[in-house]
C-alpha positions in Angstrom: -6.0 -30.0 55.6 -4.8 -27.0 55.0 -1.6 -26.0 56.5 -0.7 -28.9 58.4 3.0 -29.6 59.9 4.9 -32.2 60.4 8.1 -32.0 62.1 11.5 -33.4 60.4 11.7 -36.8 62.7 8.2 -37.2 61.1 9.9 -36.9 58.1 12.8 -38.8 58.2 11.1 -41.6 59.4 8.7 -41.8 56.1 12.1 -41.8 54.8 13.7 -44.6 56.1 10.4 -46.7 55.6 10.6 -45.4 52.0 14.2 -46.8 50.7 13.3 -50.2 53.0 10.3 -50.4 51.2 12.2 -49.6 48.1 14.6 -52.6 49.1 11.6 -55.0 48.5 10.6 -53.9 45.1 11.6 -55.8 41.9 10.4 -52.6 39.5 12.1 -49.9 38.3 12.8 -46.2 40.5 10.5 -45.1 38.8 7.6 -47.5 39.2 8.4 -47.4 42.8 8.2 -43.5 42.7 4.6 -44.4 41.2 3.8 -46.8 44.0 4.2 -44.6 46.6 2.6 -41.3 44.8 5.9 -39.3 43.5 7.1 -38.9 40.3 10.7 -39.9 39.3 12.6 -36.5 40.4 11.2 -36.0 43.4 12.1 -39.4 44.3 15.7 -39.4 43.5 16.3 -36.6 45.6 14.9 -38.5 48.1 17.4 -41.3 47.8 20.0 -38.3 48.4 18.4 -38.0 52.0 17.1 -34.7 51.6 13.5 -33.7 52.1 12.9 -30.5 53.4 10.5 -28.7 50.9 10.3 -32.7 48.3 6.4 -33.5 49.2 3.5 -31.3 50.9 2.9 -32.4 53.8 -0.3 -34.3 53.4 2.0 -36.5 50.9 4.4 -37.8 53.6 1.4 -38.5 56.2 0.3 -40.7 52.8 3.1 -42.4 52.5 3.7 -42.8 56.3 0.5 -44.5 57.0 0.3 -46.6 53.9 3.5 -47.4 55.3 3.4 -48.0 59.3 5.2 -45.3 60.4 4.2 -44.2 63.6 5.9 -41.0 65.1 4.8 -41.2 69.0 2.1 -42.8 71.6 1.6 -46.9 70.6 3.4 -48.5 67.7 1.7 -51.7 68.0 4.3 -54.4 68.3 4.8 -57.2 66.1 3.4 -60.7 68.0 3.2 -64.8 65.9 0.1 -65.3 67.6 -1.5 -68.2 65.8 -4.1 -65.6 63.6 -0.7 -64.5 62.6 1.0 -67.6 61.8 -1.7 -69.2 59.8 -1.7 -66.4 57.4 1.9 -65.7 56.9 2.1 -70.1 56.5 -0.8 -68.8 53.8 0.6 -66.4 51.9 3.7 -67.8 51.8 2.3 -71.0 49.8 0.5 -69.2 47.6 3.2 -67.1 46.8 5.7 -69.9 46.3 3.3 -71.8 44.0 1.5 -68.8 42.6 -1.8 -70.2 44.3 -4.3 -68.5 46.2 -7.0 -68.9 48.9 -9.0 -67.0 51.1 -8.9 -66.3 55.3 -12.2 -65.8 56.3 -12.3 -65.4 60.0 -14.2 -63.2 63.0 -13.0 -59.2 63.3 -10.3 -58.2 65.3 -8.1 -60.6 65.5 -5.4 -58.6 63.4 -6.0 -60.0 60.1 -5.0 -56.9 58.6 -2.5 -55.9 60.6 -0.3 -59.4 59.4 -1.1 -58.8 56.3 0.0 -55.5 56.4 2.9 -56.4 58.2 3.5 -59.3 55.3 3.0 -57.1 52.3 5.6 -54.5 53.7 8.0 -57.1 54.7 8.0 -59.3 52.0 9.5 -58.9 47.9 7.1 -58.3 46.0 4.0 -58.7 48.3 0.9 -56.7 47.3 -1.7 -55.3 49.8 -4.7 -53.8 48.7 -7.6 -52.8 51.0 -10.7 -53.6 48.8 -13.0 -51.6 51.2 -11.0 -47.8 49.8 -11.6 -49.1 46.4 -15.0 -50.9 46.6 -15.5 -50.1 42.5 -14.2 -51.9 39.2 -12.3 -49.1 38.0 -10.7 -48.1 41.6 -10.4 -50.9 42.3 -8.6 -51.3 38.7 -7.1 -48.3 38.9 -5.5 -49.2 43.0 -4.2 -52.5 41.2 -2.1 -50.3 39.4 -1.3 -47.9 41.7 0.4 -50.5 44.4 2.2 -52.8 41.7 3.7 -49.1 40.3 1.6 -48.4 37.0 0.1 -46.5 35.4 -3.3 -46.0 36.8 -4.6 -43.2 34.1 -6.2 -43.9 31.0 -8.6 -46.5 29.6 -9.4 -49.4 32.1 -9.1 -51.8 29.2 -4.4 -50.9 29.1 -4.5 -50.5 32.0 -5.5 -53.9 33.1 -3.2 -54.7 30.0 -0.2 -53.7 31.7 -1.4 -55.4 34.7 -1.8 -58.3 33.3 1.6 -58.4 31.7 4.2 -56.3 34.2 3.1 -59.8 36.1 3.1 -62.9 34.1 6.1 -61.1 32.0 8.2 -58.9 34.4 7.3 -59.9 37.7 6.0 -63.8 37.9 9.0 -64.6 35.9 11.6 -63.1 39.6 12.1 -65.5 42.0 10.7 -63.9 44.8 7.0 -65.0 42.1 4.2 -61.6 43.2 1.1 -62.2 45.5 -1.1 -60.2 45.8 -3.1 -59.8 48.8 -7.2 -58.1 49.0 -7.7 -57.2 52.5 -11.8 -55.9 53.0 -12.5 -58.7 50.0 -16.6 -58.1 51.2 -16.5 -54.8 50.7 -16.1 -55.1 47.0 -19.3 -55.1 44.6 -20.4 -57.6 41.9 -18.3 -55.9 38.8 -15.2 -55.3 40.4 -15.6 -58.8 42.3 -15.5 -60.3 38.7 -12.1 -58.8 38.8 -10.9 -61.1 40.6 -11.6 -64.3 37.8 -10.6 -62.1 35.3 -7.1 -61.3 37.5 -6.4 -64.9 37.9 -7.0 -67.0 34.6 -4.3 -63.9 32.6 -1.6 -64.8 36.0 -2.5 -68.4 37.0 0.9 -69.9 37.9 2.2 -66.6 37.5 0.8 -64.7 40.3 -0.4 -65.6 44.2 -4.1 -63.9 44.7 -4.4 -64.0 48.8 -8.6 -62.2 49.2 -9.2 -61.6 53.7 -12.7 -60.9 55.1 -14.5 -61.5 57.4 -18.6 -62.8 57.5 -19.3 -60.2 54.9 -17.6 -61.7 52.8 -18.7 -66.0 53.6 -21.8 -64.4 52.5 -21.3 -62.7 49.6 -19.3 -66.5 47.8 -22.2 -68.3 49.1 -25.1 -66.3 48.7 -24.1 -65.8 44.9 -23.5 -69.3 44.6 -26.6 -70.2 45.8 -28.1 -67.4 43.2 -26.2 -69.3 40.9 -24.9 -65.6 40.1 -22.5 -65.6 37.7 -18.4 -65.9 38.2 -19.0 -66.8 42.1 -19.0 -70.5 41.9 -15.8 -70.0 39.6 -13.8 -67.9 41.9 -14.4 -70.1 44.5 -12.8 -72.6 42.6 -9.8 -70.8 41.4 -9.7 -69.6 45.2 -9.9 -73.5 46.6 -13.1 -74.0 47.4 -12.3 -73.7 51.0 -12.4 -71.3 53.7 -9.3 -71.1 55.5 -10.1 -69.8 59.1 -8.6 -69.7 62.6 -11.3 -69.6 65.7 -12.2 -72.8 66.6 -15.8 -73.4 67.0 -17.6 -74.8 69.8 -17.3 -71.6 73.4 -15.0 -73.0 75.1 -11.8 -73.5 73.0 -13.5 -70.0 71.7 -12.9 -68.3 74.7 -9.3 -69.6 75.1 -8.1 -68.5 71.7 -9.4 -65.8 72.3 -7.8 -65.7 75.5 -4.2 -66.8 74.9 -4.5 -64.5 71.9 -5.5 -61.2 74.0 -2.7 -62.4 76.7 0.2 -62.7 73.7 -0.4 -59.6 72.0 -1.2 -57.4 75.1 2.2 -58.8 76.9 4.4 -57.7 74.3 3.2 -54.2 74.0 2.5 -53.8 77.6 5.4 -52.1 80.0 3.4 -53.4 83.4 2.5 -57.1 83.1 0.1 -56.7 85.5 -2.1 -55.3 84.1 -2.5 -58.3 81.3 -4.5 -60.7 83.6 -7.9 -57.0 83.8 -7.3 -56.7 80.7 -8.3 -59.6 79.3 -10.6 -59.9 81.5 -12.6 -57.2 80.2 -12.0 -58.2 76.8 -13.3 -61.8 77.4 -16.2 -59.4 79.3 -16.5 -57.4 76.1 -19.2 -57.8 73.3 -20.8 -62.0 74.1 -17.7 -62.7 76.4 -15.4 -62.5 73.4 -13.1 -59.3 73.6 -10.6 -58.7 70.3 -7.5 -57.4 69.5 -9.1 -53.5 69.1 -10.9 -53.6 72.2 -7.7 -54.4 74.3 -6.2 -51.7 72.4 -8.3 -49.4 73.6 -7.8 -50.4 77.0 -3.6 -49.9 76.6 -3.9 -46.8 75.1 -6.4 -45.8 78.1 -4.0 -47.4 79.7 -1.1 -44.8 78.3 -3.7 -42.1 78.9 -3.7 -42.8 82.8 -0.2 -43.1 83.3 0.2 -39.7 81.8 -2.2 -38.3 83.7 -0.6 -39.6 86.7 -2.9 -41.8 87.5 -2.0 -45.4 88.6 -1.9 -48.6 85.9 -4.0 -50.4 88.3 -6.6 -47.8 87.7 -6.7 -46.5 84.0 -8.9 -50.0 82.7 
């Protein structure tokens, strides 16, 4: 990623997202600077609105990605779908009461979108992507950085800092902390066991919310079936059941996906006449069910056709 060029407009959008995110973070400026991966001196200048020469392009892009900043192209609008509402309801309960749940459901229904949005819009709500920190050490260090803590040093010391911070500092806030772990099925065995230790250390002080698809369900069920240490205990701490939204039965699923896709596409395209066509294409894709990724692909294609001067209907 050498010689990357980014515009001041993009920098300003990222800076706006940084300052907005800072307002929902109850740690110190030093902690927040560490959370976004910059030193405190640089963050101090950013707070003053100074952007020129303060960060490398790669860092601006990394922060922008983490905070959901878009410049040009399609920016996915928030739609309060049944999936979004369910996850928001769960996260609200877990954060308010320092409880834990596991949400397991189909791919491409907006789970990750909802989780990331909530982490950016709620105080002390933290998002982690398990697919990016699959092993024990990387998982612990990623958790520390997500919270704004020092992530280097001995793993035992990093874990002690996480526990102390969640218990003694954030755990005493009006908005208690909650950690959302997306793609939790990607965590390896040793990383997964860390959830039990962290839960035990932060009981009644921090909420936990795991999100995944079939891989997470299989991981837990296989672990319990073969009596692998930790799985039954972890499942018990996370409510002993799987939260989900997609109904059973082909007809019910078809109706669910039809409404889900129609609601999201309607909010995210200018020409409402193409909504039915996109829904139809999604539902005829992948065993008569299509997810939001398919809908997004079709919307991108629609945008491209518009740029090229074709009619909307021919785009899909």
